[in-house]
C-alpha positions in Angstrom: -67.6 -107.6 -45.5 -67.3 -104.5 -43.8 -70.2 -101.9 -44.3 -70.1 -98.2 -44.4 -72.2 -96.0 -42.0 -72.8 -92.4 -41.9 -73.0 -90.8 -38.6 -74.0 -87.1 -38.0 -72.5 -85.7 -34.8 -72.6 -82.5 -33.1 -69.2 -80.5 -33.1 -68.4 -81.2 -29.6 -69.3 -84.7 -29.7 -67.0 -85.3 -32.9 -64.2 -83.7 -30.8 -64.6 -85.5 -28.1 -64.7 -88.9 -29.9 -61.9 -87.8 -32.3 -59.5 -86.7 -29.0 -60.3 -90.0 -27.4 -59.3 -92.0 -30.4 -56.1 -89.9 -30.8 -55.2 -90.4 -27.1 -55.4 -94.2 -27.6 -53.6 -94.1 -30.9 -56.6 -95.6 -32.9 -59.0 -94.9 -35.6 -62.1 -93.1 -34.8 -64.2 -95.6 -36.3 -62.6 -98.2 -34.2 -63.5 -96.4 -31.0 -67.0 -95.5 -32.0 -67.6 -99.3 -33.0 -65.9 -100.9 -29.7 -67.9 -98.2 -27.5 -71.1 -99.0 -29.1 -70.5 -102.9 -28.8 -69.6 -102.9 -25.2 -72.7 -100.9 -24.6 -75.0 -103.7 -26.1 -72.9 -106.3 -24.5 -73.5 -104.7 -20.8 -77.3 -104.0 -21.6 -77.9 -107.9 -23.0 -76.2 -109.8 -20.3 -76.1 -109.5 -16.4 -73.2 -108.8 -14.2 -72.1 -110.9 -11.2 -74.4 -108.9 -8.8 -77.4 -109.1 -10.8 -76.8 -112.6 -11.3 -76.5 -113.6 -7.8 -79.6 -111.4 -7.1 -81.5 -113.5 -9.5 -80.3 -116.9 -8.1 -81.0 -116.0 -4.6 -84.6 -115.0 -5.4 -86.7 -118.8 -5.0 -89.6 -117.4 -6.0 -88.5 -115.9 -9.2 -86.3 -118.8 -9.8 -89.6 -121.2 -9.6 -91.5 -118.9 -11.9 -88.8 -119.1 -14.7 -88.5 -122.7 -14.4 -92.3 -122.8 -14.6 -92.2 -120.6 -17.8 -89.5 -122.5 -19.6 -91.6 -125.6 -19.0 -94.7 -124.0 -20.5 -92.8 -122.6 -23.6 -91.3 -126.1 -24.0 -95.0 -127.6 -24.2 -96.0 -124.9 -26.1 -98.4 -123.7 -23.5 -99.5 -120.6 -22.0 -99.7 -116.8 -23.0 -96.5 -115.5 -25.4 -95.8 -111.8 -26.3 -94.7 -110.9 -29.3 
């Protein structure tokens, strides 16, 4: 079930959102929802270049594997 959210925007920001939604022929709420979801997904996942950099770092991979193994054994210090 969808939820209703009240959002307070400055006039110029509202106008920019409204114009963008109108130019794409979709509701303002849909524009805001899809933009917010895209930003969240961008922050949660790595892109191909970042993943390649991670996989190329042998020291980091070794530490990640050790940390994962320690977590499975419930050993080590964990931050909440």
